[in-house]
C-alpha positions in Angstrom: -156.8 -154.6 -71.2 -159.3 -155.3 -73.9 -162.8 -153.9 -74.2 -165.4 -154.6 -71.5 -168.0 -157.2 -72.3 -170.9 -158.5 -70.2 -169.7 -162.1 -70.3 -166.2 -161.3 -69.0 -165.7 -163.1 -65.6 -163.1 -160.6 -64.7 -165.3 -157.6 -65.5 -165.3 -156.2 -62.0 -161.5 -156.7 -61.5 -160.8 -154.9 -64.7 -163.2 -152.0 -63.8 -161.4 -151.6 -60.5 -158.0 -151.7 -62.2 -159.1 -149.0 -64.7 -160.4 -146.8 -61.8 -157.2 -147.1 -59.7 -155.0 -146.6 -62.8 -156.9 -143.5 -63.9 -156.5 -142.1 -60.3 -152.9 -142.7 -60.3 -152.3 -141.1 -63.7 -154.1 -138.0 -62.6 -152.5 -137.8 -59.2 -152.4 -134.2 -58.1 -155.7 -132.4 -58.6 -157.6 -135.5 -57.7 -156.1 -135.7 -54.3 -156.2 -133.4 -51.3 -154.0 -130.4 -51.2 -151.9 -131.8 -48.4 -150.9 -134.8 -50.6 -147.9 -133.3 -52.5 -146.1 -136.6 -53.1 -147.3 -139.7 -55.0 -150.4 -141.1 -53.4 -150.5 -143.8 -50.7 -153.1 -146.7 -50.5 -155.0 -144.5 -48.1 -155.1 -141.7 -50.7 -156.2 -144.1 -53.5 -158.9 -145.6 -51.2 -160.4 -142.2 -50.5 -160.3 -141.0 -54.1 -161.6 -144.2 -55.8 -164.2 -145.2 -53.2 -162.9 -148.8 -53.3 -162.0 -150.8 -50.3 -158.4 -150.8 -49.1 -157.9 -154.6 -49.8 -159.3 -154.1 -53.3 -157.0 -151.1 -54.0 -154.0 -152.9 -52.6 -154.6 -156.0 -54.8 -155.1 -153.8 -57.9 -151.9 -151.8 -57.2 -149.9 -155.0 -56.8 -151.2 -156.2 -60.1 -150.3 -153.0 -61.8 -146.8 -153.1 -60.3 -146.4 -156.5 -61.9 -147.4 -155.1 -65.3 -144.8 -152.3 -65.0 -147.5 -149.6 -65.2 -147.0 -148.6 -61.5 -143.9 -148.3 -59.4 -143.3 -147.8 -55.6 -141.8 -144.4 -55.7 -140.8 -143.8 -52.0 -141.3 -145.0 -48.5 -142.7 -142.0 -46.6 -144.7 -141.4 -43.5 -148.5 -140.7 -44.1 -149.4 -137.2 -42.8 -145.7 -136.3 -42.3 -145.5 -137.6 -38.6 -143.3 -140.4 -37.7 -145.1 -143.5 -36.7 -144.3 -146.9 -35.4 -144.0 -149.8 -37.9 -143.4 -149.8 -41.6 -144.0 -146.4 -43.4 -146.7 -146.1 -46.0 -145.6 -146.8 -49.5 -146.3 -144.3 -52.2 -147.2 -145.2 -55.8 -146.6 -143.5 -59.2 -148.1 -144.2 -62.6 -145.1 -144.9 -64.9 -145.7 -142.8 -68.0 -142.3 -144.0 -69.2 -143.5 -147.7 -69.2 -144.5 -147.2 -72.9 -144.4 -144.6 -75.6 -146.6 -143.2 -78.4 -145.8 -141.7 -81.7 -147.8 -139.2 -83.8 -146.6 -138.8 -87.4 -147.6 -136.3 -90.0 -147.1 -137.2 -93.7 -147.6 -134.2 -96.0 -146.5 -133.3 -99.5 -143.6 -131.2 -98.2 -142.8 -132.4 -94.7 -142.6 -135.5 -92.5 -142.9 -134.8 -88.7 -143.0 -137.0 -85.7 -143.8 -136.4 -82.0 -142.9 -138.9 -79.2 -144.7 -139.0 -75.9 -145.0 -141.1 -72.8 -148.2 -142.8 -71.7 -149.4 -139.5 -70.3 -149.2 -137.7 -73.6 -146.4 -135.4 -72.6 -144.0 -134.8 -75.5 -140.5 -136.2 -74.9 -139.1 -135.9 -78.4 -139.8 -134.5 -81.8 -138.3 -134.4 -85.3 -139.1 -133.3 -88.9 -137.7 -133.4 -92.3 -138.6 -131.4 -95.5 -139.3 -133.6 -98.4 -140.0 -133.0 -102.2 -143.6 -133.1 -103.2 -142.8 -135.4 -106.2 -141.6 -138.3 -104.0 -143.2 -141.6 -104.7 -144.8 -143.7 -102.0 -141.8 -146.0 -101.3 -139.4 -143.1 -101.0 -141.8 -141.1 -98.8 -142.3 -144.1 -96.5 -138.6 -144.4 -96.3 -138.4 -140.8 -95.1 -140.9 -141.5 -92.5 -138.8 -144.4 -91.1 -135.7 -142.2 -91.1 -137.5 -139.5 -89.1 -138.9 -141.9 -86.6 -135.5 -143.6 -86.2 -133.8 -140.3 -85.6 -136.3 -139.3 -82.9 -136.0 -142.6 -81.1 -132.2 -142.4 -81.3 -132.0 -138.9 -79.9 -134.4 -139.7 -77.0 -132.9 -143.1 -76.2 -136.4 -144.8 -76.5 -136.3 -148.3 -77.8 -138.7 -149.2 -80.7 -140.0 -152.0 -78.5 -141.3 -149.4 -76.1 -143.9 -148.1 -78.6 -147.5 -149.0 -77.6 -149.3 -147.3 -80.6 -148.6 -145.1 -83.6 -150.9 -142.5 -85.0 -150.5 -141.2 -88.5 -152.1 -138.1 -90.2 -152.1 -138.0 -94.0 -153.9 -136.2 -96.8 -156.7 -138.2 -98.5 -159.7 -140.3 -97.7 -158.7 -142.9 -95.3 -160.6 -146.2 -94.7 -160.9 -147.7 -91.2 -158.1 -150.2 -91.8 -155.7 -147.5 -92.8 -155.9 -147.8 -96.6 -155.9 -144.5 -98.5 -158.9 -144.7 -100.7 -158.2 -141.5 -102.6 -155.5 -138.8 -102.4 -154.6 -136.2 -105.0 -151.9 -134.6 -102.9 -149.3 -137.3 -102.8 -148.0 -139.4 -105.8 -148.8 -143.0 -105.6 -150.9 -142.5 -102.4 -154.4 -143.5 -103.8 -155.0 -147.1 -102.9 -152.0 -147.3 -100.7 -152.4 -149.7 -97.7 -150.7 -147.2 -95.5 -151.5 -148.7 -92.2 -150.3 -152.1 -93.3 -147.1 -150.8 -94.8 -146.2 -148.9 -91.6 -147.1 -151.9 -89.4 -144.1 -153.7 -90.9 -141.9 -151.1 -89.1 -143.6 -151.2 -85.7 -144.6 -154.0 -83.4 -147.7 -152.1 -82.2 -151.0 -150.9 -83.6 -150.8 -148.2 -86.3 -153.8 -145.9 -86.6 -154.2 -143.9 -89.8 -156.3 -140.7 -90.0 -157.1 -138.0 -92.5 -154.9 -135.0 -91.8 -157.7 -132.4 -91.3 -159.4 -134.8 -88.9 -156.2 -135.2 -86.9 -155.8 -131.4 -86.7 -159.4 -131.1 -85.4 -158.6 -133.5 -82.7 -155.4 -131.7 -81.8 -157.2 -128.3 -81.5 -159.8 -130.0 -79.2 -157.0 -131.5 -77.1 -154.4 -128.8 -76.8 -155.5 -125.9 -79.0 -158.2 -123.2 -79.2 -161.0 -125.8 -79.2 -160.4 -127.2 -75.7 -163.7 -125.6 -74.3 -166.1 -127.0 -77.0 -167.2 -130.4 -78.3 -168.6 -129.0 -81.6 -166.0 -127.6 -83.9 -164.8 -127.6 -87.5 -161.1 -127.4 -88.4 -160.3 -126.1 -91.8 -157.0 -127.1 -93.2 -156.7 -124.3 -95.7 -154.6 -124.5 -98.8 -154.8 -125.2 -102.5 -156.7 -128.4 -101.7 -158.6 -127.5 -98.6 -160.1 -130.1 -96.3 -162.0 -130.0 -93.0 -162.3 -132.2 -89.9 -165.3 -131.9 -87.6 -166.0 -132.9 -84.0 -169.7 -133.3 -83.2 -170.7 -133.9 -79.7 -167.2 -134.5 -78.7 -166.6 -137.3 -81.3 -164.7 -137.2 -84.5 -167.1 -137.2 -87.4 -165.6 -139.2 -90.3 -168.7 -139.8 -92.4 -169.9 -143.1 -93.7 -167.0 -143.6 -96.1 -164.5 -141.4 -94.4 -165.0 -138.5 -96.8 -166.6 -136.0 -94.5 -165.2 -132.5 -94.8 -163.8 -132.8 -98.3 -164.6 -129.2 -99.2 -161.8 -129.1 -101.8 -164.2 -131.1 -104.1 -167.0 -128.5 -104.0 -165.8 -127.2 -107.4 -167.3 -130.4 -108.8 -170.7 -129.1 -107.9 -170.1 -126.0 -110.0 -168.5 -123.9 -107.3 -166.2 -121.8 -109.4 -162.7 -123.0 -110.4 -160.0 -124.8 -108.4 -158.0 -122.8 -105.9 -154.8 -123.1 -108.1 -156.7 -121.3 -110.9 -158.2 -118.7 -108.7 -154.6 -117.8 -107.4 -153.1 -117.6 -110.8 -152.0 -114.1 -112.0 -151.0 -115.3 -115.5 -154.0 -117.2 -116.6 -152.1 -120.6 -116.2 -153.2 -122.5 -113.1 -150.5 -123.0 -110.4 -149.3 -126.5 -109.7 -151.6 -127.9 -107.0 -148.6 -128.7 -104.8 -146.5 -125.6 -105.5 -146.7 -123.7 -102.1 -143.7 -121.6 -103.1 -145.7 -120.1 -106.0 -148.6 -119.4 -103.7 -146.2 -117.6 -101.3 -145.1 -115.4 -104.1 -148.6 -114.5 -105.1 -149.4 -113.5 -101.4 -146.1 -111.6 -101.1 -146.9 -109.6 -104.3 -150.4 -108.8 -103.0 -149.0 -107.4 -99.9 -146.7 -105.2 -102.0 -149.6 -103.8 -103.8 -149.7 -105.7 -107.1 -153.2 -105.4 -108.5 -153.3 -108.8 -110.2 -152.0 -110.6 -107.1 -154.5 -108.8 -104.9 -157.3 -109.8 -107.2 -156.1 -113.4 -107.1 -155.9 -113.4 -103.3 -159.4 -112.0 -103.1 -160.8 -114.7 -105.4 -159.1 -117.4 -103.3 -160.5 -115.9 -100.0 -164.0 -115.7 -101.4 -163.8 -119.3 -102.5 -162.5 -120.4 -99.1 -165.1 -118.4 -97.2 -168.0 -119.8 -99.3 -166.7 -123.4 -98.9 -166.4 -123.1 -95.1 -169.9 -121.4 -94.9 -171.4 -124.4 -96.7 -169.9 -126.8 -94.2 -171.0 -124.6 -91.2 -174.5 -124.5 -92.5 -174.6 -128.2 -92.6 -173.0 -128.9 -89.2 -173.8 -125.8 -87.0 -170.6 -125.9 -85.0 -169.8 -123.7 -82.0 -166.3 -123.0 -83.3 -164.5 -122.8 -86.7 -160.7 -123.1 -86.5 -158.5 -122.0 -89.5 -155.2 -123.8 -90.0 -152.8 -124.8 -92.6 -150.5 -122.4 -94.5 -153.6 -120.1 -95.2 -154.0 -119.5 -91.5 -151.3 -116.8 -91.9 -153.4 -114.9 -94.5 -154.1 -111.3 -93.3 -157.8 -110.6 -93.2 -159.1 -114.2 -93.5 -161.1 -114.1 -90.3 -163.1 -111.1 -90.9 -164.5 -112.0 -94.3 -165.4 -115.4 -92.9 -167.1 -114.0 -89.9 -169.1 -111.6 -92.1 -170.2 -114.4 -94.5 -171.3 -116.6 -91.6 -173.3 -113.8 -90.1 -175.2 -113.4 -93.4 -176.2 -117.0 -93.5 -176.2 -118.5 -90.0 -178.9 -118.2 -87.4 -176.2 -118.3 -84.8 -172.8 -117.7 -86.3 -169.9 -119.8 -84.8 -166.8 -118.3 -83.2 -164.0 -118.2 -85.8 -160.3 -118.4 -84.6 -156.9 -119.2 -86.0 -155.1 -122.5 -85.0 -152.9 -122.2 -81.9 -150.8 -125.2 -82.9 -149.7 -124.1 -86.4 -147.7 -126.6 -88.3 -147.7 -129.1 -85.3 -151.5 -129.6 -85.5 -151.5 -132.7 -87.6 -148.8 -134.6 -85.7 -150.3 -133.6 -82.4 -153.7 -135.0 -83.5 -152.0 -138.2 -84.7 -150.4 -138.5 -81.3 -153.8 -138.1 -79.6 -155.2 -140.9 -81.8 -152.4 -143.2 -80.5 -153.1 -142.1 -76.9 -156.8 -142.7 -77.3 -156.1 -146.2 -78.5 -153.9 -147.0 -75.5 -156.4 -145.4 -73.0 -159.1 -147.6 -74.4 -156.9 -150.6 -73.4 -155.7 -149.2 -70.1 -159.0 -147.7 -68.8 -161.4 -150.1 -70.6 -163.3 -147.2 -72.1 -164.9 -146.7 -75.6 -165.9 -143.0 -75.4 -162.7 -141.4 -76.7 -162.8 -138.6 -79.2 -161.3 -140.7 -82.0 -162.9 -144.1 -81.4 -164.6 -145.6 -84.4 -168.2 -146.5 -84.0 
């Protein structure tokens, strides 16, 4: 299904199809408690409010497309009746599949789901931060191929692929600027990956993807206004405002890692140095050593961690003052830092008329790939249900 337009002669039919398909996919809570099996035509008629002939015609059409299957022939109400028993119908989540991919300096990860968003496969591979673009993309293909092989899902079954990556991402999937991955700036990432898939490939900034993931399956499920901070040596943030992902005019919203350009102290890799020499901006192992030494009581390491925390707190506070979210979620490797929440809460209480809630990510390292999967699911739902109000839809 495409988008709805006023001049579409099949508008009503497509709306009815979307209504019935939505009811079938959500079969369970939408139906009465005595309907434990897949719904019948009678059930669908009652839930959708459409006429029985309309529902029957829509269902037959959906069966032809492969999105719906006749699951069983059972008696309505459980009592044996004369004549042909009522048919029951099921939405075929296995009729297509979705991929969510995370591309980061040190890791490639992929999640595979059916059309209902339920995970059916996953895989990841550690990679070297110095890999060039071609080699990194080859690792992506290898991880995806491995997931598909282990789950037995053919590549032709993929309906959409979502990708989360560091950097400022343009609408067409080109990475406008990225300092975290070698050769990534200017890379037409969406175009390159579309050569490997016969389906739409949607590319998103990693912090934006993580924000979507927390709203979908994490700590942010109960709010439409949240900020997700992907904390690290090059921190970034993704924001949902009014239930919609806020990318900004050029896709650069939430780039708090660039605040040092406005005179906001030094870069994080210098703040975390215990020797006077800045850490390498991608050397997470060196960062782990600094935090480990701080926990053991090393004075220089403790001072470095305190400088880093203060910088992170101030950067997040600046974003919160601009957006006034209900919730701030801290993720990335810095989410495990002891004591990061209380300093942030205290700083926000100093400056904000109504301080937001502050919480750690529930999804951990799976947040970016999960958000990328949601991006793919949103795209497919726009087609199946003929809607344009998904969290990740571009205006």
